[in-house]
TORPA-4810 file (N, C-alpha, C, O; in nm, 3 decimals):
<nodes>
NODE_1_-1.257_-7.467_-6.047_-1.228_-7.543_-5.901_-1.245_-7.462_-5.755_-1.211_-7.347_-5.726_M
NODE_2_-1.291_-7.535_-5.700_-1.281_-7.523_-5.548_-1.141_-7.505_-5.499_-1.119_-7.408_-5.427_E
NODE_3_-1.016_-7.611_-5.540_-0.923_-7.630_-5.495_-0.801_-7.519_-5.561_-0.698_-7.477_-5.508_D
NODE_4_-0.872_-7.488_-5.726_-0.760_-7.432_-5.767_-0.738_-7.475_-5.903_-0.740_-7.415_-6.010_G
NODE_5_-0.713_-7.615_-5.864_-0.657_-7.671_-5.978_-0.723_-7.677_-6.104_-0.844_-7.699_-6.102_A
NODE_6_-0.668_-7.662_-6.208_-0.719_-7.694_-6.361_-0.685_-7.833_-6.443_-0.580_-7.855_-6.504_N
NODE_7_-0.807_-7.928_-6.432_-0.751_-8.080_-6.456_-0.729_-8.074_-6.610_-0.674_-8.174_-6.655_A
NODE_8_-0.755_-7.994_-6.685_-0.779_-7.919_-6.789_-0.591_-7.946_-6.848_-0.524_-8.021_-6.919_V
NODE_9_-0.579_-7.835_-6.766_-0.382_-7.799_-6.758_-0.306_-7.925_-6.698_-0.184_-7.922_-6.690_R
NODE_10_-0.363_-8.010_-6.664_-0.307_-8.126_-6.593_-0.240_-8.076_-6.466_-0.127_-8.114_-6.433_G
NODE_11_-0.329_-7.970_-6.381_-0.266_-7.945_-6.256_-0.356_-8.052_-6.149_-0.457_-8.121_-6.161_E
NODE_12_-0.268_-8.025_-6.051_-0.317_-8.108_-5.898_-0.294_-8.021_-5.776_-0.189_-7.964_-5.747_A
NODE_13_-0.389_-8.021_-5.722_-0.361_-7.912_-5.560_-0.360_-8.027_-5.437_-0.436_-8.116_-5.401_A
NODE_14_-0.235_-7.977_-5.395_-0.173_-8.050_-5.267_-0.162_-7.915_-5.156_-0.113_-7.804_-5.172_L
NODE_15_-0.216_-7.964_-5.064_-0.231_-7.895_-4.958_-0.086_-7.912_-4.853_-0.020_-8.015_-4.839_R
NODE_16_-0.065_-7.798_-4.797_0.107_-7.801_-4.765_0.056_-7.646_-4.606_0.001_-7.537_-4.618_V
NODE_17_0.091_-7.694_-4.524_0.070_-7.619_-4.405_-0.026_-7.526_-4.382_-0.012_-7.407_-4.351_G
NODE_18_-0.156_-7.608_-4.403_-0.287_-7.549_-4.412_-0.357_-7.425_-4.564_-0.459_-7.358_-4.576_G
NODE_19_-0.215_-7.454_-4.668_-0.300_-7.394_-4.773_-0.240_-7.460_-4.893_-0.129_-7.497_-4.930_V
NODE_20_-0.389_-7.460_-4.949_-0.399_-7.578_-5.066_-0.331_-7.499_-5.227_-0.389_-7.415_-5.296_T
NODE_21_-0.182_-7.564_-5.253_-0.108_-7.501_-5.322_-0.135_-7.586_-5.468_-0.158_-7.707_-5.459_L
NODE_22_-0.131_-7.529_-5.589_-0.154_-7.607_-5.715_-0.012_-7.583_-5.809_0.052_-7.487_-5.851_V
NODE_23_-0.005_-7.744_-5.814_0.048_-7.773_-5.933_0.035_-7.805_-6.060_-0.050_-7.886_-6.095_L
NODE_24_0.144_-7.729_-6.174_0.111_-7.738_-6.296_0.264_-7.761_-6.344_0.368_-7.697_-6.335_R
NODE_25_0.225_-7.882_-6.398_0.350_-7.958_-6.488_0.358_-7.886_-6.599_0.290_-7.920_-6.696_P
NODE_26_0.446_-7.767_-6.605_0.410_-7.703_-6.766_0.565_-7.731_-6.785_0.641_-7.767_-6.695_S
NODE_27_0.603_-7.706_-6.937_0.738_-7.780_-7.030_0.841_-7.745_-6.930_0.930_-7.826_-6.907_F
NODE_28_0.838_-7.620_-6.861_0.921_-7.522_-6.760_0.990_-7.603_-6.720_1.099_-7.648_-6.758_A
NODE_29_0.906_-7.631_-6.614_0.854_-7.696_-6.519_0.946_-7.829_-6.487_1.050_-7.845_-6.422_A
NODE_30_0.885_-7.892_-6.543_0.955_-8.043_-6.612_1.077_-8.048_-6.663_1.152_-8.146_-6.663_L
NODE_31_1.107_-7.886_-6.729_1.249_-7.955_-6.770_1.327_-7.911_-6.627_1.423_-7.976_-6.585_V
NODE_32_1.284_-7.811_-6.570_1.381_-7.788_-6.436_1.415_-7.928_-6.340_1.528_-7.972_-6.321_A
NODE_33_1.279_-7.989_-6.281_1.295_-8.091_-6.279_1.353_-8.176_-6.325_1.360_-8.253_-6.229_A
NODE_34_1.433_-8.251_-6.453_1.451_-8.292_-6.513_1.595_-8.286_-6.476_1.674_-8.378_-6.456_E
NODE_35_1.613_-8.139_-6.471_1.780_-8.108_-6.452_1.836_-8.139_-6.320_1.954_-8.168_-6.297_G
NODE_36_1.723_-8.129_-6.222_1.793_-8.179_-6.092_1.779_-8.323_-6.094_1.885_-8.385_-6.085_E
NODE_37_1.658_-8.400_-6.106_1.622_-8.576_-6.076_1.680_-8.661_-6.164_1.699_-8.780_-6.140_L
NODE_38_1.719_-8.590_-6.293_1.730_-8.695_-6.417_1.658_-8.723_-6.495_1.567_-8.641_-6.496_G
NODE_39_1.645_-8.802_-6.572_1.486_-8.838_-6.684_1.403_-8.847_-6.595_1.414_-8.887_-6.479_P
NODE_40_1.305_-8.803_-6.660_1.149_-8.802_-6.630_1.141_-8.915_-6.613_1.138_-8.954_-6.496_L
NODE_41_1.133_-9.026_-6.739_1.128_-9.138_-6.781_1.166_-9.234_-6.644_1.072_-9.303_-6.603_F
NODE_42_1.273_-9.242_-6.583_1.362_-9.292_-6.503_1.267_-9.252_-6.341_1.261_-9.324_-6.241_A
NODE_43_1.214_-9.140_-6.359_1.175_-9.133_-6.215_1.018_-9.175_-6.219_0.963_-9.185_-6.110_L
NODE_44_0.948_-9.199_-6.328_0.830_-9.291_-6.337_0.826_-9.402_-6.284_0.763_-9.446_-6.188_V
NODE_45_0.943_-9.470_-6.395_0.972_-9.614_-6.339_1.038_-9.633_-6.235_1.060_-9.750_-6.203_E
NODE_46_1.082_-9.542_-6.166_1.149_-9.542_-5.958_1.024_-9.539_-5.909_0.993_-9.613_-5.816_R
NODE_47_0.942_-9.456_-5.963_0.774_-9.457_-5.851_0.685_-9.582_-5.904_0.665_-9.664_-5.816_A
NODE_48_0.633_-9.610_-6.017_0.607_-9.738_-6.028_0.669_-9.865_-5.961_0.588_-9.939_-5.905_A
NODE_49_0.794_-9.898_-5.959_0.875_-10.009_-5.850_0.893_-9.943_-5.719_0.992_-9.980_-5.655_A
NODE_50_0.812_-9.847_-5.665_0.803_-9.796_-5.495_0.945_-9.750_-5.447_0.985_-9.764_-5.332_G
NODE_51_1.003_-9.704_-5.530_1.161_-9.635_-5.535_1.155_-9.498_-5.544_1.249_-9.455_-5.610_K
NODE_52_1.083_-9.417_-5.505_1.090_-9.264_-5.504_1.115_-9.243_-5.415_1.051_-9.292_-5.322_L
NODE_53_1.241_-9.144_-5.388_1.263_-9.116_-5.244_1.177_-9.023_-5.205_1.075_-9.059_-5.262_A
NODE_54_1.152_-8.931_-5.148_1.074_-8.887_-5.049_1.106_-8.719_-5.107_1.019_-8.637_-5.139_L
NODE_55_1.261_-8.697_-5.110_1.370_-8.572_-5.184_1.286_-8.611_-5.311_1.174_-8.565_-5.290_S
NODE_56_1.286_-8.678_-5.441_1.280_-8.651_-5.540_1.089_-8.578_-5.569_1.040_-8.496_-5.646_E
NODE_57_1.040_-8.661_-5.461_0.872_-8.578_-5.487_0.877_-8.483_-5.438_0.815_-8.412_-5.518_M
NODE_58_0.911_-8.416_-5.353_0.948_-8.324_-5.298_1.029_-8.173_-5.397_1.018_-8.051_-5.380_V
NODE_59_1.102_-8.249_-5.493_1.192_-8.165_-5.600_1.061_-8.139_-5.723_1.024_-8.025_-5.752_A
NODE_60_1.012_-8.241_-5.774_0.913_-8.213_-5.881_0.825_-8.156_-5.823_0.819_-8.044_-5.875_L
NODE_61_0.717_-8.168_-5.709_0.661_-8.069_-5.655_0.711_-7.950_-5.651_0.637_-7.854_-5.672_F
NODE_62_0.832_-7.933_-5.626_0.847_-7.798_-5.596_0.880_-7.705_-5.724_0.858_-7.584_-5.732_W
NODE_63_0.931_-7.780_-5.811_0.918_-7.757_-5.969_0.820_-7.651_-6.089_0.815_-7.558_-6.170_H
NODE_64_0.726_-7.812_-5.981_0.570_-7.752_-6.043_0.504_-7.700_-6.016_0.390_-7.698_-6.061_C
NODE_65_0.564_-7.609_-5.897_0.438_-7.469_-5.801_0.407_-7.421_-5.888_0.485_-7.438_-5.981_L
NODE_66_0.295_-7.342_-5.915_0.225_-7.273_-5.994_0.263_-7.154_-5.937_0.321_-7.065_-5.998_R
NODE_67_0.240_-7.151_-5.846_0.264_-6.980_-5.792_0.348_-7.031_-5.592_0.279_-7.099_-5.515_E
NODE_68_0.480_-6.986_-5.555_0.522_-6.974_-5.468_0.484_-6.883_-5.331_0.529_-6.770_-5.313_R
NODE_69_0.417_-6.936_-5.260_0.348_-6.825_-5.160_0.467_-6.772_-5.095_0.555_-6.850_-5.060_P
NODE_70_0.481_-6.584_-5.063_0.554_-6.506_-5.030_0.630_-6.582_-4.909_0.568_-6.611_-4.806_D
NODE_71_0.784_-6.619_-4.928_0.841_-6.661_-4.797_0.877_-6.766_-4.780_0.975_-6.802_-4.714_G
NODE_72_0.768_-6.855_-4.862_0.812_-7.004_-4.840_0.922_-7.048_-4.937_0.939_-7.045_-5.059_M
NODE_73_0.991_-7.094_-4.825_1.149_-7.162_-4.909_1.104_-7.314_-4.929_1.005_-7.378_-4.896_M
NODE_74_1.178_-7.331_-4.973_1.184_-7.493_-5.029_1.213_-7.582_-4.888_1.139_-7.679_-4.900_R
NODE_75_1.276_-7.592_-4.779_1.323_-7.696_-4.670_1.153_-7.655_-4.622_1.067_-7.741_-4.602_E
NODE_76_1.131_-7.522_-4.609_0.958_-7.529_-4.555_0.853_-7.590_-4.610_0.752_-7.637_-4.557_D
NODE_77_0.904_-7.581_-4.786_0.750_-7.659_-4.866_0.788_-7.832_-4.820_0.700_-7.919_-4.813_F
NODE_78_0.921_-7.854_-4.794_0.963_-8.028_-4.771_0.951_-8.084_-4.640_0.996_-8.196_-4.618_A
NODE_79_0.870_-7.991_-4.516_0.869_-8.001_-4.411_0.714_-8.021_-4.386_0.659_-8.096_-4.306_E
NODE_80_0.657_-7.924_-4.482_0.495_-7.894_-4.487_0.465_-8.046_-4.570_0.362_-8.102_-4.532_G
NODE_81_0.546_-8.121_-4.684_0.495_-8.214_-4.749_0.469_-8.327_-4.666_0.360_-8.383_-4.664_V
NODE_82_0.564_-8.360_-4.600_0.629_-8.447_-4.492_0.538_-8.433_-4.402_0.483_-8.542_-4.386_T
NODE_83_0.472_-8.315_-4.302_0.405_-8.337_-4.207_0.224_-8.388_-4.257_0.139_-8.455_-4.200_A
NODE_84_0.229_-8.326_-4.367_0.079_-8.347_-4.479_0.058_-8.514_-4.497_-0.052_-8.570_-4.502_G
NODE_85_0.198_-8.585_-4.505_0.201_-8.721_-4.466_0.178_-8.773_-4.644_0.136_-8.699_-4.733_G
NODE_86_0.221_-8.928_-4.659_0.234_-8.956_-4.785_0.116_-9.007_-4.874_0.098_-9.038_-4.992_L
NODE_87_0.056_-8.999_-4.775_-0.091_-9.079_-4.832_-0.185_-8.932_-4.905_-0.256_-8.949_-5.005_A
NODE_88_-0.168_-8.776_-4.831_-0.197_-8.710_-4.889_-0.138_-8.654_-5.009_-0.204_-8.611_-5.103_A
NODE_89_-0.013_-8.654_-5.004_0.061_-8.630_-5.130_0.027_-8.706_-5.270_0.016_-8.659_-5.383_A
NODE_90_0.016_-8.820_-5.229_-0.024_-8.928_-5.364_-0.094_-8.893_-5.452_-0.027_-8.891_-5.555_T
NODE_91_-0.195_-8.863_-5.469_-0.296_-8.848_-5.563_-0.231_-8.718_-5.600_-0.259_-8.704_-5.719_P
NODE_92_-0.161_-8.619_-5.561_-0.104_-8.544_-5.679_0.042_-8.549_-5.715_0.099_-8.473_-5.793_A
NODE_93_0.104_-8.666_-5.635_0.206_-8.739_-5.743_0.146_-8.825_-5.811_0.223_-8.898_-5.873_L
NODE_94_0.048_-8.845_-5.824_-0.020_-8.987_-5.929_-0.010_-8.912_-6.052_0.056_-8.938_-6.153_K
NODE_95_-0.117_-8.774_-6.014_-0.126_-8.694_-6.146_-0.011_-8.616_-6.220_-0.035_-8.578_-6.335_G
NODE_96_0.065_-8.598_-6.184_0.164_-8.553_-6.219_0.267_-8.670_-6.315_0.301_-8.657_-6.432_L
NODE_97_0.297_-8.768_-6.232_0.325_-8.918_-6.326_0.233_-8.927_-6.455_0.270_-8.969_-6.564_L
NODE_98_0.133_-8.891_-6.429_0.054_-8.951_-6.544_0.009_-8.838_-6.671_-0.049_-8.865_-6.775_G
NODE_99_0.066_-8.685_-6.614_0.131_-8.590_-6.708_0.245_-8.620_-6.764_0.273_-8.550_-6.862_Q
NODE_100_0.304_-8.681_-6.742_0.477_-8.664_-6.785_0.464_-8.828_-6.859_0.566_-8.869_-6.916_I
NODE_101_0.365_-8.900_-6.856_0.357_-9.048_-6.941_0.279_-8.990_-7.054_0.318_-9.013_-7.168_L
NODE_102_0.160_-8.910_-7.033_0.054_-8.866_-7.110_0.049_-8.761_-7.235_0.018_-8.768_-7.354_A
NODE_103_0.121_-8.610_-7.099_0.138_-8.519_-7.216_0.021_-8.421_-7.231_-0.085_-8.476_-7.200_G
NODE_104_0.009_-8.308_-7.263_-0.107_-8.291_-7.298_-0.070_-8.137_-7.409_-0.162_-8.081_-7.469_R
</nodes>
């Protein structure tokens, strides 16, 4: 794929700071996210109700990064996601939440 994301693996692409990053909701990534954010089904419910916090979305993305660019800190990543806007992040969020519910 042009953006490097493999849909068969449930991956999603996200542009942050002019770089396309790939989010992969692997078991290890989702366990790490759940450790920080609490149960993933509750996260999905908050998202469906329009009550997902920006910090929660960024945390989910951070844990699901397939590869982190050298030197990218979480604060830089969060600023980049915010600067890109919610509209740009929504397709990736939708893809990850769909994978959490459907599994692969």
